[in-house]
C-alpha positions in Angstrom: 0.2 0.2 -0.2 1.2 3.2 -0.9 -0.4 6.7 0.7 0.7 9.8 1.0 -1.1 12.5 3.2 -1.8 16.9 2.3 -3.5 19.1 4.3 -5.5 21.7 2.1 -6.4 25.2 4.0 -9.0 27.3 1.6 -9.0 31.4 2.4 -12.2 31.9 0.8 -15.4 33.1 1.7 -16.0 29.1 2.3 -13.2 28.0 4.6 -12.9 24.0 4.1 -9.9 22.1 5.8 -8.9 19.4 3.2 -7.1 16.0 4.2 -5.8 14.4 1.0 -5.7 10.5 1.5 -4.2 8.6 -1.5 -4.3 5.2 -1.4 -3.6 2.0 -4.0 -4.6 -1.4 -2.8 -3.9 -4.3 -4.6 -1.6 -7.8 -4.6 1.2 -7.5 -2.1 3.5 -8.7 -4.8 2.0 -6.3 -7.5 1.3 -3.3 -5.3 5.2 -3.0 -4.5 5.6 -1.4 -7.9 2.4 0.2 -8.3 1.9 3.8 -7.3 -0.8 6.5 -7.1 2.0 9.6 -7.2 2.5 13.2 -7.5 -0.9 14.0 -6.4 -2.0 17.7 -6.7 -5.4 18.9 -5.7 -7.0 22.4 -7.2 -9.7 23.9 -5.9 -12.0 26.3 -7.6 -13.7 28.9 -5.2 -15.3 30.0 -7.8 -16.7 27.4 -9.2 -17.2 25.2 -5.8 -15.4 22.7 -7.9 -12.2 19.8 -6.5 -10.1 18.8 -9.4 -7.9 16.0 -8.2 -4.4 15.3 -10.3 -2.3 12.4 -10.4 -0.1 9.7 -12.1 -0.7 5.7 -11.4 2.9 4.2 -12.1 2.9 0.1 -13.2 1.5 -1.7 -15.4 -1.9 -2.8 -14.7 -5.5 -1.2 -14.6 -7.0 -0.2 -11.9 -10.7 0.4 -10.6 -9.6 4.1 -8.8 -12.7 5.5 -6.6 -13.4 8.8 -4.3 -14.0 8.4 -1.3 -15.5 11.7 1.1 -15.9 12.0 5.2 -16.7 15.1 6.7 -15.1 16.4 9.9 -17.4 13.4 12.2 -16.6 10.8 9.8 -20.4 11.1 8.4 -19.6 9.7 4.8 -20.4 12.6 1.8 -21.0 10.6 -1.5 -20.1 12.6 -4.4 -22.8 12.4 -7.1 -21.5 14.7 -10.0 -17.8 13.1 -10.4 -16.1 12.7 -13.4 -12.8 12.3 -15.4 -10.2 9.4 -14.7 -12.5 7.8 -12.1 -14.0 4.3 -11.8 -13.2 1.1 -13.4 -10.4 0.3 -15.9 -8.3 3.5 -15.6 -5.0 2.7 -17.3 -1.4 3.6 -15.7 -0.2 6.8 -17.1 0.7 10.8 -16.0 -2.1 12.9 -15.1 -4.6 11.4 -14.5 -7.4 13.4 -12.7 -10.7 13.2 -11.2 -13.0 16.6 -11.1 -16.1 16.8 -8.7 -18.3 19.4 -8.5 -19.2 20.0 -4.8 -22.1 22.7 -6.6 -23.7 20.5 -8.4 -24.3 18.0 -5.4 -25.9 20.8 -3.3 -23.8 20.7 -0.3 -22.6 23.6 1.8 -19.1 23.4 2.9 -18.3 26.0 4.7 -16.2 25.5 7.8 -16.0 22.2 7.2 -12.9 19.7 7.1 -13.1 17.1 4.9 -11.3 14.0 4.6 -10.9 12.5 1.3 -9.4 9.1 -0.1 -8.8 8.6 -3.5 -8.2 4.4 -3.4 -7.0 2.6 -6.7 -7.3 -1.8 -6.3 -5.4 -3.3 -8.6 -6.4 -7.0 -9.5 -3.6 -9.9 -11.6 -5.7 -11.8 -13.0 -5.5 -15.6 -12.3 -4.1 -17.5 -15.3 -6.6 -19.2 -16.7 -6.8 -23.0 -17.6 -9.2 -23.9 -20.1 -11.6 -27.6 -18.8 -13.3 -29.6 -21.3 -15.6 -32.2 -19.3 -16.5 -35.5 -20.4 -19.5 -37.8 -18.9 -17.9 -40.2 -16.4 -20.1 -43.4 -14.0 -23.1 -44.0 -14.1 -26.9 -42.0 -14.7 -30.2 -42.7 -16.1 -32.6 -40.4 -18.5 -36.5 -41.3 -19.4 -38.3 -40.2 -22.6 -41.6 -39.6 -23.9 -42.4 -39.7 -27.6 -44.3 -39.4 -30.5 -43.2 -38.8 -34.4 -43.8 -40.2 -37.6 -43.0 -43.8 -39.1 -42.8 -44.2 -42.9 -42.8 -48.2 -44.4 -40.3 -49.4 -47.6 -41.2 -52.1 -49.7 -44.2 -54.5 -49.9 -45.1 -52.8 -46.6 -45.7 -49.8 -48.2 -48.2 -51.5 -50.0 -50.1 -52.9 -47.4 -50.3 -50.1 -44.8 -50.0 -46.5 -43.6 -47.8 -45.1 -42.9 -47.9 -44.4 -38.6 -48.0 -42.1 -35.9 -46.5 -43.6 -33.0 -46.1 -42.9 -29.1 -44.0 -44.7 -26.3 -41.1 -44.4 -24.1 -37.3 -44.9 -23.6 -35.4 -46.3 -20.4 -31.5 -45.0 -21.3 -28.6 -46.3 -19.0 -25.3 -44.4 -19.0 -22.2 -45.8 -17.6 -19.5 -43.1 -19.0 -19.9 -42.8 -23.0 -21.4 -45.6 -23.3 -25.1 -45.2 -23.8 -28.3 -48.7 -23.5 -31.4 -47.4 -24.7 -34.6 -49.5 -24.2 -37.6 -48.0 -25.9 -41.3 -49.4 -26.2 -42.5 -47.7 -29.9 -46.4 -48.5 -29.8 -48.1 -47.2 -33.6 -50.9 -47.4 -34.9 -51.6 -47.0 -38.9 -54.0 -48.4 -41.2 -54.5 -51.1 -44.1 -54.9 -49.9 -47.9 -55.4 -53.2 -49.4 -57.2 -55.8 -48.7 -55.1 -59.0 -46.9 -57.1 -62.4 -47.9 -56.2 -65.5 -45.7 -58.1 -68.4 -45.3 -61.8 -68.0 -44.0 -61.7 -64.5 -44.9 -60.1 -60.8 -45.6 -58.8 -58.1 -43.6 -60.6 -55.0 -45.6 -58.8 -52.7 -46.6 -58.9 -49.7 -44.3 -59.1 -51.3 -41.0 -56.7 -50.5 -37.7 -53.4 -52.3 -38.1 -51.6 -52.2 -35.1 -47.5 -51.8 -34.9 -45.6 -53.0 -31.8 -41.4 -52.2 -31.7 -39.7 -53.1 -28.6 -35.9 -51.7 -28.9 -32.6 -52.5 -27.1 -29.8 -50.7 -28.8 -25.9 -49.2 -28.1 -25.2 -46.1 -28.2 -21.5 -44.1 -27.9 -21.8 -40.7 -27.2 -19.6 -38.1 -29.3 -20.6 -34.3 -28.6 -21.5 -34.1 -24.8 -21.5 -30.1 -23.7 -23.9 -27.5 -21.6 -25.9 -27.6 -24.8 -27.0 -30.7 -26.6 -25.3 -34.8 -26.6 -24.8 -36.7 -29.7 -24.5 -40.2 -29.7 -25.1 -42.5 -32.9 -26.4 -46.3 -32.1 -27.4 -49.8 -33.3 -29.3 -53.0 -31.5 -32.0 -55.2 -32.4 -36.0 -55.1 -32.0 -38.7 -57.4 -32.4 -41.6 -55.7 -34.7 -44.9 -56.8 -35.0 -48.1 -56.2 -36.9 -51.3 -57.3 -36.6 -54.8 -56.4 -36.3 -55.7 -54.3 -33.3 -56.2 -57.4 -30.5 -60.3 -56.5 -30.0 -61.1 -57.4 -33.8 -58.8 -60.0 -33.8 -60.7 -61.7 -30.3 -64.2 -61.0 -32.4 -63.4 -62.4 -35.9 -61.9 -66.0 -36.0 -59.1 -66.9 -38.1 -57.7 -62.8 -38.4 -54.8 -63.4 -36.1 -53.6 -65.3 -39.4 -52.6 -61.8 -40.5 -50.7 -60.8 -37.5 -46.6 -60.7 -38.4 -46.1 -62.0 -35.5 -42.6 -60.9 -33.5 -39.8 -60.7 -36.3 -36.2 -60.0 -35.3 -35.0 -56.5 -36.4 -32.2 -54.0 -36.6 -32.2 -50.7 -35.4 -29.2 -48.1 -36.4 -29.9 -44.2 -36.5 -28.9 -41.0 -34.6 -30.2 -39.5 -31.2 -29.9 -35.6 -30.5 -30.6 -34.3 -27.7 -30.8 -30.3 -27.1 -31.0 -29.7 -23.0 -33.0 -27.3 -21.4 -32.4 -24.7 -18.9 -29.0 -23.4 -20.2 -27.2 -20.8 -19.0 -28.7 -22.3 -16.0 -27.7 -25.5 -15.7 -24.6 -26.3 -14.0 -21.5 -27.9 -14.5 -18.9 -29.0 -11.5 -15.2 -28.2 -12.5 -13.8 -31.1 -10.3 -15.9 -35.0 -10.1 -19.4 -34.5 -8.7 -22.7 -34.8 -10.1 -24.5 -32.5 -13.0 -27.7 -31.1 -12.0 -30.7 -32.7 -13.1 -32.1 -31.2 -16.1 -34.8 -31.4 -18.6 -34.1 -32.0 -22.8 -35.7 -32.5 -25.7 -35.1 -35.5 -27.8 -34.7 -35.2 -31.9 -34.1 -39.0 -32.6 -33.4 -40.5 -36.8 -33.7 -44.6 -36.8 -33.7 -46.9 -39.5 -35.5 -50.4 -38.6 -33.9 -53.2 -40.8 -36.8 -55.5 -40.9 -36.9 -59.5 -41.3 -40.9 -60.7 -42.2 -40.4 -61.0 -45.9 -38.3 -64.2 -44.0 -41.4 -65.8 -42.5 -44.2 -63.7 -44.3 -43.9 -63.9 -48.8 -44.6 -60.3 -50.2 -44.5 -58.5 -46.7 -41.0 -57.6 -47.5 -39.5 -53.8 -46.3 -38.7 -51.4 -43.6 -39.2 -48.6 -42.0 -37.4 -44.8 -41.2 -38.8 -43.1 -38.3 -38.2 -39.9 -37.1 -39.3 -39.1 -33.0 -39.2 -35.9 -31.0 -39.6 -35.9 -27.0 -39.3 -34.6 -23.9 -37.3 -36.1 -21.6 -35.3 -35.5 -18.2 -31.9 -36.8 -16.6 -31.8 -38.4 -13.2 -27.9 -36.9 -12.9 -24.4 -37.3 -14.5 -20.9 -37.2 -13.3 -18.5 -34.4 -14.7 -14.9 -35.4 -15.0 -12.6 -32.2 -15.5 -9.7 -32.1 -17.6 
């Protein structure tokens, strides 16, 4: 800390005795080379304006303030103040602080003032860029809907579907296990004959696809989670259960659970950023909600068991989900 005291006595109609204390406060290392020097106080008796001139040495910018107390040590807050005061005052000579005491409406006749010019110098801490990767176990749940598009022979028999369902996901580090139940409702677009009758065009067709897949997180930050995946499922397409109970033989047109392969991409958009906190050191990331966009391509194997029903399916779904907590590792 460097300080310098000046006593100034005015011999005009408003006699004011002013004690000036100039002091630089900062880190002990930096204050050894940084000082407020060559201070000079000038009072304009005609305008009741105080000019405080000083030199600021050193290499760092400073936060300069002006503190004023009267003879009873009561604080006087300068309002009309300008010049080299405030934040980011650069080192240099001939710095000036201007205080318009008249504009502040002060009557300082016979007063004794103590004026303190203070400079705070901040030495920046060396910055280290920290990246984060997911670590440990966590769980997520998602509810979704979307649109499914059949290809091949399937698109000649069934309309595209609007599905709904839910996901339960388990993570360990960057690995993900996605378990999903996919339920869709379609309609037939042609008559499907079977022994003893015909499944009429326009009839309801239910689609059920339970799926399990493995994913790997390629991107994980405060905004998104991006993970491709591949897995297996069991696809089932057939009449509504209530209809099969009513119509004898209708079960013949059901495409019973058949092995299906799936591959695709999950893209999660986290909600609540920048309010979602992340820890610099290892620890739990707070739970958060997210919106998930998911594309999958289902490679179905119906034609191996049911000739004339070959084809696959594209699926695009959007869902909302929540993370139950995620471990983070900084490095």
